[in-house]
N, C-alpha and C positions, 0 to 999 in steps of 0.2 A: 456564357458562364458568369456566375455571380460570385462576388467575393463575400466572405463571411467576416463580420466584424465582431468585436467583443460583445456588442449588444445582441447580435443575432446568432452567435455561435452556441451550439448546444452545450449545456453544462450539466454536470451531475450534481444534484442538490445534496448539500451536506446536512446531516441530521444533528440534533442537539448533542448526541454522544460524540460524533465526529468533531464538532466544534470544541467540545470540552477537551478532547485529546489533543487537538491542534494547539490549544492554549498551553497545555502541559509540555508538549514537545517543542513548541516554538516554530513550527513549520506546517504547511498544508498537509493534510492526511495522506493524499496521494503521493507526495514527494517523500514523506516519512516512510510509507509502506515500501516504496521502491528502494529507498536507501537501506532500510533494515533487511528486507528480503533478498534483494539482488546484490547490493554492494557488500553489506556486512554478513550476508549468508545466514541470518537467523531463521529459525523455523517459525511456523505459525504460532506454535505454543510459546516459543521464546519471545516473539513480538507481543503476544497477549500478556505474558508475565511482565514484560517491560512497561507496558502502558496500562496494566491493571484492568483488562477487559477479558471477556470470555473468548476462547479460541474460535468458536463458531462465528462470533462477531467479526474478528479479524479476517476470517475466511470470506465472509460475506462482503466486507469492505474491499477485499482484494479482487473479488469478482466484479464488484461495482466499478472499481477504478481500472479494470483490465490489467492487473498485474499478472504477467505470465507465470503459470504454474511450473514447478519443477517436476521431472519425471520420477517415478518410483525407483528407489535405489540410488538417488542422487548422493554422491560422496564429496561434493564440493568441487571447486575448480581445480583442474590439474595444473601443476606448475609448467611454465613455458619451457620448452626444450632449448 
């Protein structure tokens, strides 16, 4: 079994557009997408409006970074009982 290091670990390349958004939001795009979509509960359109890119671009970036999709009819988190 081999250990992977930072030099050999597979990475997803960032595009120029991703780097521009990273500069605007102040964090890596993958962390921003997880925070906006999972933690804050924004929609793809909401994220797109917030970072001023097309919703299709946000959707493609989410697939690239393996952000888990919500199911159809998602109504937000239910309050804890």
